[in-house]
C-alpha positions as CSV (number, residue, x, y, z in Angstrom):
1,M,22.1,-4.0,-203.4
2,P,21.1,-2.0,-200.5
3,R,21.2,1.7,-200.9
4,T,21.7,2.4,-197.2
5,P,25.1,4.3,-196.7
6,S,27.6,3.0,-194.5
7,A,31.1,3.5,-193.5
8,A,32.0,0.1,-195.2
9,A,30.6,1.3,-198.5
10,A,32.1,4.8,-198.2
11,L,35.6,3.1,-197.6
12,I,35.5,0.6,-200.2
13,G,34.1,3.0,-202.6
14,S,36.9,5.3,-202.0
15,R,39.5,2.8,-202.2
16,I,38.1,1.8,-205.6
17,A,38.2,5.4,-206.9
18,E,41.7,6.0,-205.7
19,E,43.0,2.9,-207.3
20,R,41.0,3.9,-210.6
21,K,42.5,7.3,-210.5
22,S,45.9,6.1,-210.1
23,K,45.6,4.0,-213.2
24,G,44.5,7.1,-215.1
25,L,40.9,5.5,-215.8
26,T,37.6,7.5,-215.9
27,Q,34.5,5.8,-214.3
28,D,33.0,5.0,-217.8
29,Q,36.4,3.5,-218.6
30,L,36.2,1.2,-215.6
31,A,32.6,0.6,-216.3
32,V,33.6,-0.9,-219.7
33,L,36.5,-2.8,-218.6
34,S,34.5,-4.5,-215.7
35,G,31.4,-4.9,-217.6
36,I,29.4,-2.9,-214.9
37,D,27.1,0.1,-215.6
38,S,28.8,3.5,-215.1
39,S,26.0,4.7,-212.8
40,N,26.7,1.6,-210.5
41,I,30.4,2.6,-210.5
42,R,29.4,5.9,-209.6
43,S,27.2,4.7,-206.8
44,Y,29.9,2.5,-205.5
45,E,32.7,4.9,-205.4
46,S,30.6,7.6,-203.6
47,G,29.4,5.0,-201.1
48,R,25.8,5.2,-201.8
49,S,25.6,1.6,-202.7
50,M,27.3,-1.5,-201.3
51,L,28.8,-4.0,-203.8
52,S,28.5,-7.6,-204.1
53,I,31.5,-9.9,-203.8
54,L,31.0,-10.8,-207.5
55,T,31.1,-7.0,-208.4
56,L,34.1,-6.4,-206.2
57,I,36.0,-9.1,-208.1
58,R,34.9,-7.7,-211.5
59,I,36.1,-4.4,-210.5
60,S,39.4,-5.8,-208.9
61,E,40.1,-7.8,-212.0
62,A,39.5,-4.6,-214.2
63,L,41.8,-2.6,-212.0
64,H,44.6,-5.4,-211.8
65,A,44.1,-5.4,-208.0
66,T,43.1,-7.8,-205.4
67,P,39.7,-7.8,-203.9
68,G,41.2,-7.7,-200.4
69,S,42.9,-4.4,-201.2
70,F,39.6,-2.7,-201.0
71,I,38.5,-4.4,-198.0
72,D,41.3,-4.6,-196.0
73,E,40.8,-3.4,-192.2
74,V,36.9,-3.2,-193.0
75,S,35.0,-4.9,-189.9
76,S,31.4,-5.8,-189.5
77,A,31.0,-2.7,-187.2
78,D,31.7,-0.4,-190.5
79,F,28.4,-2.0,-191.9
80,T,26.1,-0.3,-189.5
81,S,24.3,2.6,-190.8
82,P,22.8,5.2,-188.7
83,V,19.6,5.2,-190.5
84,A,19.3,1.3,-190.2
85,D,20.1,1.7,-186.5
86,A,17.4,4.4,-185.9
87,R,14.9,2.1,-187.6
88,R,15.8,-0.8,-185.5
89,R,15.5,1.2,-182.1
90,S,12.3,2.8,-183.2
91,A,10.9,-0.7,-184.2
92,G,11.9,-2.3,-180.7
């Protein structure tokens, strides 16, 4: 998955972290429950990486939450990264 930060990645990651903490779980425990490496959990929660739909579903199942609860009100504009935008402008 791309390692370009975006508002969407940050928002989804913060929602995952909030839900995980509300369940009293550590990142390592969520990793075990979801079958996802703990370093990836940290990357998702910090917004450094955007997770795939499959990963979102696995995390949602581990947290007994709906995938939609993490992406509610996220729009396509939230996926624009300042770094990616600057690259596009300089290439054109």
